[in-house]
N, C-alpha and C positions, 0 to 999 in steps of 0.2 A: 739637839745636843751641840754644844760648842766644842769643836775639835781643834787642838793646837799642835803645831809641829814646827820645827826649825831645822835648817840644814846649814852647816858650816861651808863657806866658800873656800875650801882649802885646795882646790884643783878642778880639772875637768871631770865632770860626772861620768861614771862608767856603768856598764850593764849590771854590775853587782849592786850599785846604788839603786838602779831602777827596779830590778826584780826583787831585791831585798826589802825595799821600803817605799820608793817613790810611787810605784804603781798603786800600792794600797792607799797611800796618802791621797792620790788622785780619785780613787774610787769612793773614799769616804766623803768627798765633797758633794757627791750626789744627793745624799739624804741627811747631811749635817751642815752646820754653820762652821765653815772652815776659817781658821786664822793660821796662816802659814807665813813664816818669815825666814829671811836669809840672815844667819847669825854672824854678822861681821864683828860685833863686839867680842864674841867667843873666839874668833879666828886670831885675835890680837895676842892670845897667849902664846903663839909661836912667833911673834914679831915678824910678820910677813913684810915684804917690800911694799910700800903704800900703792904704787901704781899697779902692782900684781894683785893686791887684795881688791882694789876697785874693779879690775877687769874680771877677776874670778867671780866677784859678786854679781856683776852684770851678766856674765855668762850663764850662772846658775838661774838668774831671772829668765833669761831667754829659753834655757833648756826647760824649765817648768812650764812656761807658757806654750812652748812647742809641743810638749808632751800631753797637753790637755788641761792645765790649770785654767779654771774659768773665773776671771777677775770680777765677773758680775755676781757669782756665788760665793767666792772665797776672797777674804781680805788678804792681801799679799804685799809684804813690804820688807824693807831693809831695817834690821834691828836698830841700827844707829840713828835712824830717822824717828825713833820714838824715845827720846832721852828720858822720859818718865821711868823707864825700866831701871835705869842706873840709880835714880833717887830711891826707888823702892828697894833695890838690892842693898843700899846702905842701911835703910831702915830694918830690913830683915836681918842684916848682919849683927844688928845690935841685940837681937834676941836669940841668935843661933849659937848653941853650945859648941865649943871647940871640939869636944869629943865626937859630936856628930860628923864634923867635916874630917876628922882624923880617921874615921871608920870608912870613909868613902874610898872604894877601890880604884876609881878612875885616876885619882891623883898619883897613887903609887904605881899604877900601870903605865901611865904616861911618862913618869920620871924614869921608870925602868927602860922605857923605849928611847931615852936620851933627851927628853925635853927638859929645859931648865926649870928647877923647882921654884918658880916665882909665885908671888902671892895671888896673882890672878888665876893661876892654874889651881892653886889650893882652894881659892874661894869660888871657883867655877860653879859649884852646886848652888851657891846662893843667887848668883845671876841667873842661873837656870830656873830656880824657883820663882824669881821675880818675873821672868818671862811667862811662866805658867799662871801665876797667881793674879798678875795685873789685868789679865783678860778674863777673869772668872771662868777659867777653862774647866769643862766637864770631863773631857777625855784627852789623853795624851797618847798618841800611838807610838809604841816602842817595841823593840825586840825583847825577847825573854831575858837577854843578858843586861838589859838597861833598865830593868824594873826598879833598881835601887834609886835611880834618878827621881822617880815619881814618889817613892816612899820618902826620900829626903824632903822633897817639897811639901808633902803632906805634913811631915813632922814639924817643919818650920812654920807652916800655916797654923797648925794646932798650937804651937808654942806662943805665936803671936795672938791668936784668938783667946788663949787662956789668960794672957796678960791684959789685953786691951778690949776684950769683948768680941763677939762674932763679927769678923771683918771680912774674912776670906772664904771663898768656896773651896771645898776640899776636892782636888781632882782625882780622878781614877785613871789607871793605866789601861790602855787598850793594847793588849799584846797582839802584835801583827801575826798573821798566819805564818806558820813555820815554812820557810823556804830553805831547801838544802843549801849549804854554803855554795856560793858561785865560785868555782875555781878560776884562778888566774892562769896565765899562759904557762907558769912554772909549776902549777899544781897546787900551790898554796891558795889560801883565801884571797879572792881578788881585792886588792887594796892599793891605794896610791903610794903608801909607805913602802910596799914591796916592788913598786915599779913593774907590775905585772897585769895591768888593766887593759881592757878592751873599752874604749870610750864610746859613749852612745852616739856621738855625732862626728867621730873622725871619718875621714874618707873611706869609702867602701873597699877600695883596694887595700888599704892598711888594715881594715877589719879582717879581711880574707887572709892577709899575710900572718896576722896574729893568731887567728883561729887554727891555721895550718901548723903553727908552732906549739900548740898546746900539748903538754907532756902526756904521753901515754906509755904503757909498758910494752915489752918486746914480744908479746904473744903472737905467734904466726897467724897469718890470714886464715888458714884452714882450721885453726883450733878454736873451740868454744871460748867465750869471754864472759867476764862478770860485769854486767852493766852497772852494778851498784858501786864499783870501785873505779869506774872509768871516767876520766875528766871530760872526754868528748861527749859521752852519754849524758853527763850532768849538765852540760850546755844544751844539749838536744832537748832535755826535759823542760827547759825554760820556754821553748818556742814551738815544739812540735805538737800538733793535735793528738788527743789521746789515742785515737785509733792507729795513727802512724807510729806513735811512741811504742805501742804494744807490738806492732810488727817489727820494729827495730830490735826490741827486747828479744823476740824469738830468734831473730837473725844472730844476735850475740850468743845466745845459748846454744844454737845449732852449729855455729862456726861458719867460715866461708865468707866473712865480711871483714874488710880491712879498716883500720882506724882512719886512713885517709879519705875513704868513701863517706864515712860518718861526718867527718869534719867538713867535707864539701857541702853536705846537706845542711850542716849547722850554719855555714856561711849563707846559703840560699835563704834559709828561714829568717836569719837575723836581718838580712837585707829587706826581705818582704815585710817583716814586722815594723821596722823602724823607718822605712822609706817615706811613708806619708808625713811622719813627724819631721823627718829630715828636711822635706821640702818647706814645711812651716817654719822650721828653724832658720832656713836660708832667707825666707821672707822677712822674719823678725830682724835678721842682721841688717837688712836694708832699711829698716824702719825703727831704729834704735830710740827715736823720740817717742814712739808709742810705748815701748817698754818702760821708758823713764816716767811717762805719764801713769802707767799702771802702778808703778812703785810708789809714786808721790800721792796718787789717790788712795792706795792702800795704807800708806802712812797716816794720811788725814783720818781715815776711818778708824785706824787702830788707835791713834792719839785720842780720839773722841771717847773710846771705851777706857783707855788707860787713864785719861784725865778724870773720869768718873770715879774710878777706883782710887786714885790717888787723893782726891778730895775726901773720900771716906777714910782712907788710911791716915792722912795728915790730921783730920779731926780726931781720930781715935788716939793718936799719940801726943796730941796737944800742940801741934805746930800751927803757926798762923795767928790770927788776931783773936782776942777774947770774944767768946760766943755770948750772945745775949741769952739771958735765962728764958 
């Protein structure tokens, strides 16, 4: 099965990104044909500083490679290195009903968060559909709250196929296994927009400082505690072995354990979990030419597939020279 996923280079990746999606993306590459890209075209909807966008994009590439993306198994590229996707986005926009875009909740949500209501933000689902359809994607891994994105891509593909004949593969969503919301240091969902993140590769002493700042309630040490409502326990669940987690749960229910003790264990386990990846990330930082070669080779492979699709699409809509009978 061909699996496609993209990630926006909107800042440094944090442990919420990793445990919420990245880890499952990387697991999927073992038994599938992975097509993963860094969505720098999509990032333009927020008008980032050019130098910052380039650096964020490159950092995302190093992060994915450090965390286990295998460029021999998975095609990995910068979205902007495959310009065919923007041509397809225009062709899809010519068949996409306005009502379909107006029903998309992401535009309304982002405008409500303060983003400027530019056309690129409104037409974001069309570019997203182009990303998916141009590679004949079978599965697109998304969270349950992102299912609408795939439904829109399917609707657009069906509309195009109805007008021009069977041209596109209809993708299916692959709903990622439910992961409890990863809390940020303020107790809200970990998010760059809340400035409450614990970055995957920030210095270990900084990770420790942030974990120790995670918001907890004022329950006394000796009193029983509810692990299901505790932010420190939610972080512990991400990295603790099942047996150890069960032991901590009993300690919570019995009382006599302080939140500081739990946080210190979270720090230890986070360091243990990410330390091997941290070393590889440091090595990649010293070998940026290799990272660039991976992205360029990925773009070459991605363009080969995208080019085949676009020849099919252009022929379907009547672009190019007159065909011989």
